[in-house]
N, C-alpha and C positions, 0 to 999 in steps of 0.2 A: 748180771745179764750175756746174754753168747758176745764173743768176738764175732762169729759165725751169720752176716750182714742175712742171709737168703731165711736163714729160720730164727735170724733173731728178734723182738724186738722193733715198731714201728709208727711212724706218727702218719695222722691224716692231716692234707690241706683241704678246705672246704671253701672255695671263690666266691661271695658275693659280687658281685662286682656293678653296683648300683650307688648313688649316693646320693643326697640330697642339694646337693654345689659341688661341683671339679675345683677341688683346688687349685693353682697356678702353679704349686712344683710340680702334681702328682706325673709319675709317669705310670704307672698302676693298672692297668684294663679296668677303668673305669666308667659310666652313666651317669648321670641323669635324664631319666625316664618319669610319665606324669604318670602314668599304670604299668604294674607288672602280674602278669600272671605266673602269681605267686608258686599256684599247683603244677602248674607246665616246667616250671624247673624244682621243687619236690620231685618232682619226673625223672626227670634228666638227673640228678642226683642218686635217688636211687637207683635208675640203669648204673648207672657208675658205678655204686659199688658193687652192686652181684657182677660187670667188667672183670670188676677188679678183685674182689672175690674168688670168683673162678681159675685170674689168674695167681696171686699170691694164696694161696687157701692153708689154716692153720700158724697164721702171724699174730700177732698176743700184739694188738694194738692195743700200745703207753701215751698216747695223747692226741687231739684234736681241734685243729685250730679253723676257724669262723674269720677267715677277712679279705679283703675287699679290697674296697668298695667300702662299703660302710652295714659291716651284718646282723647292724639292732633295729636295721629296717628291716631285716628279714621278719617272718611272720612266726612267733613260737611256737604252732604246731606243726610249724617248716622244717623250723630247726630240732628242733624234737621228734621227728620223725625221720631223719638222715641220724641223730646220733641212735633214736634204735634199730633202724634197718646196720647200723653200725658195727652194733649190738651182740647183733642175732645171727653177721656174718661173718668175725671174727670170736677170738675170743679178745678179751679187756685186762686188760695189770688188775691189779686192789687199787692201783692210786694214780684211776684212769684216771687225765686230768684235760675237760672240756674247755677251748679260750676263745672268748667270745669278744670281739674287737664292737667298739663301740663307738658315738662322742658325745660330750654333749649335752648336744644341741637332740640328742637321740633317744635320753634315755626317761626310762617314766618304773612310774616303780611299780607296775602293776605289774606290763610287760618284761618286767630281770627278772623279778618273782615267776615268771612263769618261766622265764627260760631254765631258772633253778630247778624249778621241775620237772619242764625237760631235761636235764641233767650236763647242762653249762655249772663248770664248778669255777672260774676263774672268770672275769671283765678286764678286756686290757680295753685301757680309756687314750681315746688318744684328743691331749691336750695341747699341743705341738708348740707350746710358751707360756707365758705367766705374766706378759702385761697382755694388756689391750692391741697400743699399737702392734708389733710384729702379727697380733693374731691375725688384724685386717692386712697387714701387708702376703701376711700366709695366705690367707681366702677365708679364715674359719670362718664361719658363719654360728658362735658362738665369740662370748668375750669370756674376759680371766673370772667373774665373777659366780656365772654360769659353772663353767670348767673348775 
């Protein structure tokens, strides 16, 4: 990779600020809501990608990270739409890594298959602890067995 930061590769962070429950230790911008207009969020993400694409043309994307919140609550087609827009806006590295954060309580095989089909290559699982008393103290909604 080039040492010239203006022309070298870069990573993209996509923030999904919604969770099933707010953990007491969390100070990230995250919220618990009943309904999310995911298509509105997709439009906003696409608009921001276009804007950054104009400001940073020709950069090579080496990684994309969907963080939050709980990005595994995103509809897989929204995730795929963001990935497709990134790939249409910038060249991507041959070994592009696309990571999506998930919680054990938001895992469903069909959904994860759709994330993979949409371009996600890695899951970052938020377990936080491997014993039930600590998980309860941390406000996690899963238990050790589910993790």
